VOGU-3710 file (C-alpha; in Angstrom, 3 decimals, decimal comma):
1> mrylifliai> 70,002/-73,600/52,947  72,475/-74,054/50,064  75,494/-74,072/52,350  73,807/-76,439/54,789  73,127/-78,912/51,989  76,772/-78,626/50,955  77,917/-79,268/54,529  75,970/-82,487/54,797  76,857/-83,650/51,285  80,601/-83,390/51,767
11> mlsgpgaaqg> 80,550/-84,817/55,274  78,694/-87,867/54,029  81,253/-88,443/51,282  83,859/-90,165/53,489  84,156/-93,871/54,185  81,845/-95,155/56,889  79,841/-91,938/56,980  76,525/-91,869/58,811  73,298/-91,788/56,827  69,807/-90,362/57,217
21> vnlaefagad> 70,235/-86,579/57,480  67,290/-84,328/58,261  68,256/-81,004/56,715  65,544/-79,161/58,645  67,527/-79,492/61,880  70,383/-77,475/60,384  68,386/-74,556/58,976  69,151/-71,103/60,330  71,963/-72,007/62,718  73,974/-69,096/64,093
31> viilgevhdn> 76,785/-71,357/65,296  77,973/-74,647/63,812  80,388/-76,606/65,990  82,577/-79,055/64,061  84,154/-81,588/66,373  87,204/-83,717/65,653  89,614/-86,311/66,888  92,665/-84,098/66,802  95,073/-86,419/65,002  92,664/-87,770/62,380
41> prhhtaqaea> 93,488/-86,032/59,062  90,186/-87,085/57,466  88,328/-85,156/60,131  90,238/-82,020/59,213  89,571/-82,546/55,529  85,858/-82,776/56,311  86,059/-79,612/58,418  87,800/-77,704/55,615  85,230/-78,859/53,069  82,419/-77,851/55,409
51> vaglrpaalv> 83,923/-74,412/55,994  84,295/-73,885/52,242  80,600/-74,579/51,821  79,420/-72,664/54,855  81,468/-69,531/54,153  81,134/-68,369/57,769  81,663/-64,832/58,944  83,990/-66,102/61,671  86,074/-69,123/62,564  86,732/-69,917/66,214
61> femltgaqar> 89,650/-72,269/66,934  90,210/-74,144/70,159  93,829/-74,481/69,035  94,577/-70,751/69,120  94,666/-68,298/71,966  93,231/-64,861/71,427  96,750/-63,450/71,202  97,707/-65,921/68,475  94,568/-65,189/66,457  95,353/-61,483/66,458
71> litgenrldq> 98,644/-62,229/64,686  96,831/-63,517/61,604  96,743/-61,142/58,640  95,448/-61,401/55,105  99,022/-61,760/53,913  100,407/-64,428/56,257  97,192/-66,415/55,997  98,119/-67,249/52,404  101,538/-68,605/53,403  101,401/-71,955/55,193
81> aglqevlgwd> 104,983/-71,926/56,447  104,795/-68,264/57,392  101,547/-68,644/59,291  102,858/-71,727/61,084  105,869/-69,720/62,240  103,882/-66,627/63,222  101,552/-68,733/65,346  104,417/-70,638/66,953  102,479/-73,758/66,091  105,355/-76,180/66,542
91> etgwpdfsyy> 105,551/-75,259/70,229  101,822/-75,668/70,917  101,652/-79,460/71,053  98,828/-79,672/68,513  99,077/-82,119/65,570  100,875/-81,134/62,374  99,870/-77,731/61,033  99,247/-79,268/57,609  96,108/-80,842/59,111  94,664/-77,459/60,039
101> ypifvagnda> 95,961/-75,092/57,370  93,326/-76,084/54,759  90,657/-74,868/57,188  92,252/-71,417/57,256  92,322/-71,405/53,444  88,742/-72,636/53,129  87,543/-69,859/55,425  89,765/-67,194/53,933  87,062/-64,501/54,162  86,216/-65,356/57,753
111> rvfgaglprp> 87,680/-63,511/60,705  89,631/-65,828/62,995  89,110/-65,869/66,762  91,176/-67,783/69,273  89,481/-69,567/72,160  92,353/-71,512/73,671  93,127/-71,375/77,365  96,724/-70,135/77,726  98,928/-72,531/79,657  99,815/-70,018/82,407
121> aarkafktgv> 96,105/-69,374/82,950  95,416/-73,105/83,107  98,105/-73,620/85,747  96,798/-70,697/87,776  93,175/-71,826/87,479  94,086/-75,295/88,684  95,220/-73,706/91,949  92,839/-70,774/92,377  89,675/-72,061/90,676  88,070/-71,570/87,300
131> vadfgaeagl> 85,610/-68,893/88,391  88,411/-66,615/89,520  90,290/-67,162/86,258  87,286/-66,501/84,032  86,424/-63,282/85,817  83,269/-61,274/86,301  81,321/-63,060/83,562  81,624/-66,505/85,155  78,033/-66,297/86,373  76,738/-65,165/82,977
141> ygldialdea> 78,166/-68,298/81,379  77,031/-70,571/84,192  80,566/-71,497/85,132  79,800/-70,893/88,807  77,077/-73,574/88,856  78,294/-76,871/90,278  77,806/-80,020/88,229  75,120/-82,400/89,411  76,366/-85,547/91,098  75,584/-87,878/88,194
151> qhaerlgfqr> 77,461/-85,803/85,637  80,375/-85,236/87,994  80,685/-88,974/88,561  80,532/-89,639/84,828  83,200/-87,041/84,179  85,443/-88,586/86,835  85,207/-91,917/85,055  85,937/-90,273/81,736  89,048/-88,563/83,101  90,273/-91,800/84,679
161> aahcnalpes> 89,945/-93,653/81,393  91,422/-90,808/79,331  94,536/-90,892/81,511  94,758/-94,690/81,580  93,864/-94,876/85,292  97,369/-93,579/85,993  96,662/-90,231/87,648  96,123/-89,670/91,367  92,429/-89,466/92,173  92,983/-86,080/93,810
171> llpgmielqr> 93,878/-84,498/90,445  90,739/-85,534/88,597  88,273/-82,938/89,966  90,648/-80,150/88,954  90,923/-81,568/85,446  87,145/-81,598/85,163  87,049/-77,944/86,132  89,723/-77,069/83,567  87,641/-78,786/80,898  84,689/-76,641/81,907
181> lrdaylarav> 86,869/-73,552/81,814  87,993/-74,382/78,287  84,351/-74,798/77,286  83,558/-71,375/78,699  86,526/-69,839/76,863  85,169/-71,301/73,622  81,700/-69,955/74,345  83,017/-66,487/75,124  85,029/-66,409/71,898  81,880/-67,295/69,953
191> vealeavggp> 79,971/-64,448/71,607  82,831/-62,098/70,744  82,708/-63,280/67,129  78,935/-62,881/66,878  79,123/-59,367/68,284  82,015/-58,396/66,009  81,015/-59,856/62,650  77,719/-61,707/63,049  77,018/-65,254/61,965  77,295/-67,906/60,959
201> vvvitgngha> 80,217/-68,811/63,194  82,022/-72,120/62,751  83,884/-73,572/65,725  86,791/-75,989/65,240  87,291/-78,039/68,379  87,644/-81,510/69,814  84,615/-83,731/70,168  84,758/-83,387/73,949  84,064/-79,662/73,693  81,618/-80,097/70,808
211> rkdwgmavyl> 79,257/-82,442/72,657  75,898/-80,847/73,379  75,259/-82,445/76,771  78,212/-80,960/78,648  80,459/-79,129/76,166  80,823/-75,519/75,095  77,221/-75,234/73,896  76,025/-75,446/77,522  77,974/-72,307/78,422  77,168/-70,511/75,176
221> qaarpevtvi> 73,431/-71,065/75,618  73,649/-69,888/79,225  75,087/-66,571/78,074  73,163/-66,239/74,806  70,037/-68,441/74,938  68,679/-66,910/71,733  71,597/-68,209/69,653  70,884/-71,342/67,635  73,669/-73,920/67,856  74,245/-77,063/65,800
231> svglaedgri> 76,932/-79,512/66,872  78,449/-82,104/64,540  80,578/-84,826/66,086  83,195/-86,522/63,923  83,544/-90,123/65,032  85,989/-92,916/64,286  84,450/-96,216/63,169  81,178/-95,055/64,721  82,659/-94,527/68,189  82,069/-91,242/69,980
241> dgvfdkvvsf> 81,066/-90,118/73,484  78,350/-87,598/74,156  75,289/-86,028/72,558  75,414/-84,248/69,190  72,894/-82,951/66,692  74,626/-85,053/64,071  77,400/-87,641/64,131  79,438/-88,407/61,025  81,930/-91,256/61,129  85,174/-91,883/59,284
251> aaqarpdpcl> 87,779/-94,608/59,502  89,876/-94,605/62,659  93,403/-93,225/62,516  96,117/-95,770/63,260  97,989/-94,709/66,384  100,053/-96,334/69,147  98,439/-97,213/72,450  98,343/-93,898/74,375  98,619/-95,768/77,671  102,127/-96,986/76,828
261> afqqgd> 103,481/-93,598/77,901  102,133/-94,190/81,408  103,718/-97,634/81,559  107,299/-96,585/80,839  109,589/-97,513/83,670  107,192/-100,115/85,117
//
């Protein structure tokens, strides 16, 4: 309970943080999913503070593939520049490594697992299907179960908006399936972590994967229904999509209009 109290205390310390926490809902969790808006540094500070208090047995990162995670050693983990180079972070497309490095330091005793979908696998899955890419365990994780019509329609709208209504409609169903595949990759990495080192396991991922209604928890609970999962969404100015066990809000990060990129050349 001590580390759960610490988690809530530090996450309520930021500006605009949500109030009214029921600590009972966090007791005994095997897996704590910490969402984020990727380019908001305050979210990463909150994650690092939470990890320091939780002291998990394992950290699972959406931002790392399994191959990258296996490159991490006790020695290079203490060297920010060295770890950044070893991971090839600058070529990954993720925000500045300085946002994420404090999480590695905060969880220094935790084993790191990578859950990222490698780009070649993503390209292949887009053509051949996510079930084929995931392999024999697709059924175990529920990846072979089609979405119901209402959720599929909602996801289509979400993908349209996320890509500024600029993508061909024919591409959107495939993007939904890739999102599901990434969720299943995250879930499988958590199961691997639980089997290797036990819990608690902390997952660092975007809010889209952290949401309880259609994110990674759906696939994790399909495979391991006995595992208790708590999901914390980190919002900006109170805005967030999806269902979470707890939402904590911080000030929005100033950023250019993402749709401008789609308007170049118009």
